[in-house]
N, C-alpha and C positions, 0 to 999 in steps of 0.2 A: 504493500499500500504506499503510495506516494505521501511522504510525511508533509510535504508542502499542501497537498489537498487537506489532509486532516487538520493541519494548522489553520487553514483558512475557514474550514467549518467551524472549528472551535472558536475562532475569533469572529464568527458572523454575528451581526447585530441588525440585520435587515428588518426584524420584527420588534425590536427593542421598544419602540414608542407604544406598542399595543400590549406588550407583556407586563403584567403587574409586579412581577418580581425581577424584571430585567432579563437579558439574554443569559442563559447557561446551556448551551447545547450538549445534550447527553446521547451519546451513541457508542457503539463498538464495532469495529471492522478490522479486517486483515485480508490480504490478498489471498491467503490459503484457507480461509473459512469455507466450510462445506455446507452450512446450514444458515439460512437467513430468517430471522424473525422480524416480520414487518408489522409493526404495532402502530399505536395511535399518537400518543404524546406522553411525556413524562408527567406522572403525578407530582404532588407537592413533596412527598418524602424522597422521591427520585431526584427532584431538583435540588432539594436540600443537601442530599449525599453525593450527587454527581454520579450515581452507580445505577445503571438501567435495570428495571424489575427488582429493586431492592425494597420489596413491599409484599403485601399478602397476595397480589396477583402473581408475582415472580414465584413465590413459594408454590403456589398451585401449578404454575406453568412448568416449573422444574420437575414436579411430580408427574405430570403428564408426559413430559420428555424422558423420564426415567434417568435423569442425570443428577450429579452433584453440583454444588455451587462452584467447586473448583473447575469442573469441565464447562459449566454454563459460562463462566466468566473468563474462559480461555478464548481469546479472539480468533485463534486458529481453528477453533471448533464452531463458535457461534458468531455470526454477525448480528447486530441488533440495531435495526434502523427504523425508529418510528417515523410516521409521516410528517410530524412536527418535532424537531429536536429540542424545543423549549417548552417549559411549563406554560400552558395558556391561561390559566387562571380558572376560577370557579364560575359556573353557570348556575341556572335555577335548579337543575337536577343532575348534579355532578360537575366534573370538569368540562370547560369550553372545548370545542372541536380543535383539532390541530390548526395552526396558522397556514393559511393557503400559500403564503410566499415560500415556504421552506422547500417543498418537493420540486417545484420547478427549478428553484435555485441549485440544488445539490443532488437529488436522488439519481438522475441517469448517470452522472460522472462517478458518484460512489459505486453503483451497481457495476459500471463497466470496469471498474478497478478490482472487482472480485469474481474472476472467471471460473472459480471452482465450485460455486454454489450448486449443490445437487438438489436441495429441497428448500422451498420457501414457505414458511408457516405464516399465514395471513390472519392476523387479529383485528377484527373489528371492520366497520363498513367502509371507513375512509381508505384503509389498507386494501380491502377487497376491490374497491372501485378503482384503485390504481393497477393492482397486479392482476385482478381477474375482471377486466372492464365488461366483459360480455355477461357476467353474472351480478352486476352491480345492483340491479333492481329486484333480485330475489330476496325474499325474507331469510332471516338468519337461519331459521330451522330447515327450510328448504335447501338452502345452499350448503349447509354441513351434511345434511343427509345425502347429498350428491357428491360427497367428498371423493369417492372413487373416480368421478369424471376428470378430476385433476391431478390425481395420484399417478406416479410417485413424485412428480416434480413440484407440485403445490398442494397445500392442505389448508383450506378454509376452517377456522376454528372459532367458537365463541371466545369472547374475551375471558380471561381467567379471573377476572375481577370478582370479589364477593357480591357485587350487584347482580351477577348472573347466577347466584345460588339457586333461585327459583327456577330458571330455565334448565339447569343441570338435574335438579329434582324431577322435573317434568319429562325430561328426555333421558332416561337411564341407558338407553341404547348407545349414547355417546361414550360413556365410561366402558360399557361392555364390549363394543365393537371398534371404536375409533382410537381411543386411547391405546390399547394394547398394540394395534398396528403402527402407530406413530412411535411408540417407545421402541419396537422392534427394528423399525427403519432407522431411527436415531443411532441405535447400537450398531447396526450394520455399517453405516456411514462412518461413525467414529472409529470402528475397529477394523476397517478397511473390506469388510464383507459387502460391498455395495450391491444391492439388488437392483435389477432392471426391471423394466415395465413388463408385467405379467408374471412375474415371479411372486410366490407367497412366502 
């Protein structure tokens, strides 16, 4: 990964006038990364610590992936690129959406710098609209139920936030069917046993 590119991203202030706590881009990437986690935007705790998914959402996500914190925060394993790199502030029902300026400014250049990505995990409607544009109008449940249509290169998931506890309880098939396949694919990618399309 070009250090100049990362330095420019970390110094970015294009959204600063609209950010309640100022600009603090939070991301993780390396040219050797095999798995991309495409999320929404940092929450308050992530903004405060500067560490992606350093919250309850991250704990659940690592459980779904079947990985330790050490592996998760190894940039050669996981690239973590939210649609907005800075905390957008609070809205009426949770955090505000990612700032619209961020993805056009940086996303294509960063993705091009990571040619070894084999699986993109897509969390939330803003990331899904970018990475799976043909499915952006599908309701979450319908999109996740059709996960095999995008497998093994992409996987749309519900956001692991505690706000989705009700959805997870209503859709037990997700934990029974999707999570084990995801964990197995992650293990294969990280241990070198990369599966190809059509393999179980």
